[in-house]
N, C-alpha and C positions, 0 to 999 in steps of 0.2 A: 504494500500500500504506500501511497505517496501523500505528502501534505499538499493540498490543492489551493488553499487560500494563501498564496505566496506568489512572488514574482520569480520567473525563470527567464533565462536568456533563450529566445527563440531562434535568433540569427544575428550575425553582425550586420551593420548597415551596408557593408560592401557586398555581402552575400545576396542581398535582396535588390535585384535590378528591375527590369521591365517585365520579365517573365514570371509566371506562376511558380512558386517555390513550395514543394511538399516537404513537410517536416513531421516528425513523430515526437511527441512529448508526453510523458506520464501515460504511455500506452494509448494516447489519443492521436488521431491523424488530423493535421491542421494544414490549411493552405494559406500561404502568405502572398500578398502582392501589394503594389503601390498604386494609389489613386493617381490621376493625371497630375495632381499638384505635388506628388511625392510622398504623401502621407501613407504610412503602411497600414494594411488591413489584415486581419486574421479571421478566417472562417473555418468551421467544421469541414473537413475534406471528404464529404460524402453527400452526394445528391440524395434527397429523401425519396426519390422514385425507386431506383434499384441500387443505390449506394455506390454508383460509379464515383471515384474520386473527382472532385471538381478540378483538381490540379491537372487532370487529363483533358480539361475543357479549354476555354480561351477567354481572354479579356474582351470586354465590350464596354469601352470607356472606363467608368469607375465600377462597372458591374462585372460579374463572372458568369459565363454561359456553360452549362453542362454539355459535354461532348457526346451525349447519348441521344437525348430528345430535345435539347435546347432550352430546358428550364433555366431561367436567368435570375440571379440573386444580387441584391444590392449590398452595400457595405455593412448593413445591419443584419444581413442574413435573410431578409424577407424576399420572397419570390416576387418579381415584378413582371415576369413574362412566362407564359405557358403555351407554346405553339400548339395549335390544334384544339385548344380548350377555350370555351367562352368565358371562363373565369379561372382564377388561380385556385388550384385544388387545395382543399383543407389539409393543413399539415405541411404545406410546401414552404418550409423554413429550415434554415440551418443555424447552428449556434455561432455567434460572433464572440470574440475574445477581446478584452481591454488590452491595449498596447501602450507602451511608453518607449521613447527613444532617449537613451542616456549613455554617455561614455562610449559612443560609437557602436552601441549594442541595441538590439530591439528586444524589449522585455515584454513578456506575456503573463497575464494573470489567468491561471487555470481553474480557479474556483468560482465562488459566487461573485458575479460582476459588481454587485452593489457594495461589496467589501473591498474592492480594489482601491488601494491608497498608495499613490505614487511616492509618498514619504517613506514607505517601507522598503523601497529599493536601496540596496547597499550604498552608503554614503562614501564618496571619495573626495575628501577635502582638498587633496593636492591637485585635482583636475583643473586645468586652466591656470594654475599658479606658475608664473615664470621662474620661480625658485626651484621648480621640480622639472626634471627631464622625463620624457615619456617613452617607454618601449611599448609599442602598440600591440604586441602580442599576437596571438593566433588562436586556433582551436584544433581539437582532434577528437575522434571517437575512441573511447576506451571500452573494450568488451568486458565490462564488469558492472556489478550493481553499484550505484552511486554511494552507498554507505561504506564500501571498501575505500572509496576516495576520501570521504570525510574522515574515516579512520586514519588514512595516510597523512592527511593535512592537519591532524591533531597529534602527530607523532614526530617530534623533532629528532628522535634518536635514529630513525631509519636512514638518515642521510649518511651515517657512518658506514653503512654496508651497500646501500643502493646507489649512492652518488659519490663514490670514493674519488672520482676524477673531476668532480664539479662542486656540489654544495657541501660535501662532507669530508672529514678526515678523522684520524684516530681520536682527536679531542672530543668528538661527538658521541663516543661510545659509552661513556660511563657517568657523566655528570647527571645528578638527579633532576627530575622534572617537577614543576609546580603546576597544579591544575586548579583553575578558577572557574566556577560556574556563575554565569550572569543570567539576566532575564532574557537575553537574546541568543545565548549560545554558550560555548565553552572556550576557554583559553588555556593553552599549555605553553609554558615558557621556562627559560633558564638562562642564567649567565654562565659563560665559561671563561675563566680568568687565565691570563698569561699563556695563550695557546697560539699555535701557528694559524695563519690565515688560510682558509680552505681554497683549493685551486681556482674555482670559479671567480672568487672575489679578489684573489691576489693580483689579478690583472688590472683592477680598478681602484684599489685603496690608494690613498695619497701619502701614506706613511710607511715606514719600513719596520721590520722586526715583528715581535709577537703582538698579539691583540687581546683585548677583552671583547668577547662576542656574545651578543644576546640573540636567541632564537625566540620569536614570539609567534605562535601558531594559534590563530583565532578562527573559529567556524561559527557562523550564524545559522539559525534554523531557516530553511531546511538544508541549504547546500551552498552557502556563500562563504568564502574563506579569505582572510587577510593575513598574509605572512609577512612579518617585519623582520628585516635583518639589520643588525647594528654591529659595526666593527669600529673600534676605537683603540688608540694605542694602549698597550698593557698598562694597567694601573689607573685608567681614567674612566672605566665603565661605571655608570651610575644611573639610577632611576629617579634622581632628584630634580631632573629637568635641565641640568647643566651639561652641555655637549661640548666635547673637544672640537677645536676649529677644524681638525682633519677627520672628523667622524664620517664614516660611510653609512648612508641610510638607503635602504631599498625596501619599498613596500610593494608586495605582489598581491594583486586582486585576482581571485580565482572563483569561477562560477560553474557549478555542475548542474546540468539539465538532464534528468533521467529520460532516456528514450523509452526504455521498458525495464523489466527486472534484471536484464543481463547486459545492458549497454547504456553508456552515459556520454553525452556530449560535453566536452570540457573547453571552456573559454578562459582566457587570462590576459592580463597586461600588467606592467610594472611601472612604478615611478621611482625616480632616484634624485638625490640631492647634489649631483655633480655633473659637469659636462652637459648642461641642460640642452644646448643647441647643437650638440655634436651628433650628426646623423650616423657617422661611422660607429660611434659607441652604441647608439641605439640598435643598429643593425647587428653588431656583434652580440649584444645582449639577447636580442631576439633569437639568433641562431643558437647560442649557448643554452638558453632557457629551454627552447624546444628540444634540444638534444637531451637535457636532463629530464624533462617530462616524458620523453620517449623511454627513458630507463624506468620510470614509474609505470608506464604503460605495460611493459613486459612483465613486471612483477605483479601488478594488480590483475591483469588478465589471467595469469597463472594462479593467483590466489582465488579468484572467482571460480575457476575450474576445479581447483583442489577442494574448496569448501563445498561446492555443489555435488561432488562425487566422493566425499570423504568416507572411508571405511572404518575409521576410528575417531573417537572424540578429539576435538581441538582443545587447546588450553589457552589461557590468557596470561599475559606478563604484566609486571608493574607499569610498563610503558603504555598499557592499554587503558589505564585509569580514565584519561580524558576522553578517548573515543567511546568507551562504554557508558560514561555519564551522558555524553551527547546522544547516543542511540536511545538510552532510556527516556530522556526528556523529550526527544523528538517523537518517540512512540506515543507518549502521553498527548502531545499536541495533535498528532494524527488521529488518535482515538477521540479527542474532543470534537473533531469535525464530524464524527459519526453520531447521529441523533440518539442512539440507544446508550451511548457511553457517558458516564458521569465521573470522570477522573480529574482530580485537582491539578491545577497548573503547578509548574516547578516554582520554588520560592523566588520571589522578586529580588531579595537581597543577595548580593554576591557572597559566596563562601569559598574558602581556599582549603585545598587538601594537598598533601604531599604524595607523589606517586612512589 
């Protein structure tokens, strides 16, 4: 089951051109297109006659015509033309979905349209700020359930083994993790003191020698992650707000859209506090990040297969504390969307536990 009263990324702005675009989200088929003024539209991708996907039809101005018998639907999903009939048949309507365009992405609300609140889209305070450079990112399909991805994005320790040539090194293997539960999600974080700079970041930091490194892994319900990387000269790492003049900051925004129970569309971009206008740096970041995420893809697809066909029980580790808290709280939120369930919300006050 999925949380439906939430915003998910349906496509990037560059993906959606003049043609009809068929997408699958939360096991639902949706067709996206742009009106003549460029405004995106999302409709149920199934004509109510014989359920032929409307994405196999054609644009007719701002409307969409079914490719089977010509039933035509406007942007609200109402049938406005039924060739061969004196009137529009009863029930000739398809669902329309609320959309928002933000951060170069097209966001879709999959639940009750009356509850769609644009303020619930992940906030990116650095967007448009000239003090921050932007790596525009990319997307990929990962053949796994989206919860294995939220597990991964709440587990700073995995970089020591999955990303040895990029995000991780030996310093990431042992340092304990701190888990914080908030009213919107879960945060797992830690400082690592006087350690080597991991390979990915060594190309970009402005200081030499060892560093203090903070990993901040934060996932909001149902599937939006903010990963913050801080590298500062050894002995200068602090959470009191004072930053060293040579501090390296990179915030990675990650959005998971479940396609179905076994596949997830993954979107991401990063912002950084240095070389803001250097396109070569942005290009190198994009290439290196995609390479690292491809390493995750190999592991997560294998985890999905292994868990789906396991012949013996799996176990949990101390590093699973954050992911398990996230899963439990998300399950409660999903249950609350079901009319027959009366399960209390997670506590609003943050609380902190040690993994």
